C-alpha positions in Angstrom: 40.0 106.0 40.6 40.1 109.4 42.5 42.1 112.1 41.1 43.0 114.1 44.0 44.5 117.5 44.7 47.5 117.7 46.6 46.7 117.9 50.5 43.4 116.6 50.1 43.9 112.8 50.4 42.6 110.8 53.1 43.9 107.3 52.4 46.4 105.6 50.3 46.7 102.1 48.6 50.2 100.8 47.9 51.5 97.5 46.5 54.8 96.4 45.6 53.9 94.9 42.2 51.3 95.2 39.4 50.5 91.5 40.0 48.6 92.8 43.2 46.7 95.3 41.2 43.5 93.4 40.5 43.0 92.4 44.3 44.0 96.1 45.4 41.4 97.6 43.0 38.8 96.2 45.4 40.0 98.6 48.0 39.9 101.4 45.6 36.4 100.6 44.7 35.3 100.7 48.3 36.8 104.1 48.6 35.1 105.2 45.5 31.8 104.0 46.8 32.1 106.1 50.1 33.9 109.1 48.4 37.0 108.7 50.1 39.8 110.5 48.5 43.0 108.3 47.9 46.2 107.8 46.0 47.2 104.4 44.7 50.8 103.6 44.0 52.9 100.7 42.8 56.1 101.0 44.9 58.6 98.2 45.7 60.2 98.4 49.1 62.9 96.1 47.9 63.5 97.2 44.4 63.3 100.8 45.0 63.8 101.5 48.7 64.7 105.2 48.4 61.4 106.0 46.5 59.4 103.9 49.0 60.9 105.4 52.1 60.3 109.0 50.7 56.7 107.9 49.9 55.9 106.4 53.2 57.6 109.2 55.3 55.7 111.8 53.3 52.2 110.3 53.6 51.2 112.1 56.5 52.5 115.4 55.1 50.3 114.7 52.0 47.1 114.1 54.2 47.0 110.4 54.4 45.3 109.1 57.5 45.6 105.4 56.7 47.5 103.2 54.2 46.1 100.0 52.9 49.1 98.1 51.9 49.2 94.8 49.7 52.0 92.4 49.5 53.0 88.8 48.7 55.5 86.4 49.8 57.9 88.0 52.1 55.3 90.7 52.5 57.5 93.4 54.0 55.5 96.5 52.6 52.9 96.7 55.1 55.5 96.4 58.1 57.6 99.0 56.4 54.7 101.3 56.0 54.0 100.7 59.5 57.5 101.5 60.6 57.7 104.8 58.7 54.0 106.0 58.9 52.6 107.0 62.4 49.0 106.5 61.6 47.2 103.1 60.7 48.3 100.7 58.2 46.0 97.8 57.1 47.9 94.8 55.5 46.3 92.8 52.6 48.2 89.4 52.3 48.3 88.3 48.8 47.6 84.7 47.5 50.8 83.1 46.3 51.2 80.1 44.2 53.9 78.6 46.5 52.0 78.7 50.0 48.7 79.9 49.0 49.3 83.2 50.7 50.0 81.7 54.1 53.4 83.1 53.8 52.3 86.5 53.1 49.8 86.4 55.9 52.1 85.1 58.5 54.8 87.8 57.5 52.2 90.8 57.8 50.5 89.5 61.0 53.7 88.8 62.8 54.9 92.3 63.3 57.2 93.2 66.1 56.0 94.9 69.4 55.3 98.7 68.7 55.0 98.3 64.7 51.4 96.8 64.3 49.8 96.3 61.1 46.0 95.5 61.1 45.7 92.4 58.8 42.7 91.2 56.7 42.2 87.8 55.0 44.3 86.7 52.0 43.3 88.9 49.1 40.9 90.8 51.5 41.2 94.2 50.0 37.7 95.0 50.0 37.6 94.4 53.7 40.8 96.5 54.1 38.9 99.2 52.3 35.9 99.1 54.7 38.2 98.9 57.8 40.0 102.0 56.6 36.7 103.9 55.9 35.6 102.8 59.5 39.0 104.3 60.7 38.3 107.5 58.8 34.7 107.6 59.9 35.7 108.1 63.7 36.4 111.7 62.7 33.8 112.3 59.9 30.0 112.2 60.8 29.2 112.1 57.0 31.3 109.1 56.3 29.8 107.5 59.6 26.3 108.0 58.2 27.3 106.4 54.8 28.7 103.4 56.7 25.3 103.0 58.5 23.5 103.3 55.2 26.0 100.5 53.9 25.0 98.2 56.7 21.3 98.7 56.0 21.9 97.9 52.2 23.7 94.8 53.1 20.9 93.6 55.4 18.3 94.4 52.7 20.2 92.5 50.1 20.4 89.4 52.3 16.8 89.7 53.2 15.8 89.9 49.4 17.7 86.9 48.4 16.1 85.1 51.3 12.7 86.3 50.2 13.5 85.0 46.6 14.6 81.7 48.0 11.5 81.2 50.0 9.3 82.1 46.9 11.0 79.4 44.9 10.4 76.8 47.4 6.8 77.2 47.7 
């Protein structure tokens, strides 16, 4: 994970529990791949509301431009981030044992008017990271260049897999 000097962060990753960490590490891996500076925290909006409010309200001042927030079950964390932070928030619904993550998905995607949260698939932290990078790339030409290279790499990977498949069939 990136270690960032104060004021140099571009993104933040937050989750309410360490049980979400394995999924949320996928967003961190995307940020590492693209060289996006970020902070990563475990802060419970329910169990430590004062700390959460201070963190979310102070994110912009710390240089954060986008938050990736993961949450399960009632999944209030992304919506609360969006209510307190004026810039984009991307919600990652966590898979749950009781309802398979649908509870998390519905809680995140059904935000009231005026408090939008971009929402990815259940456990979709990698896509949340990529979406955050795309948002940051709107104002960062170097990052945009890296994204274009990433798209080419994905295409070449698929083409190589197809080539190997075709060779195996002949």
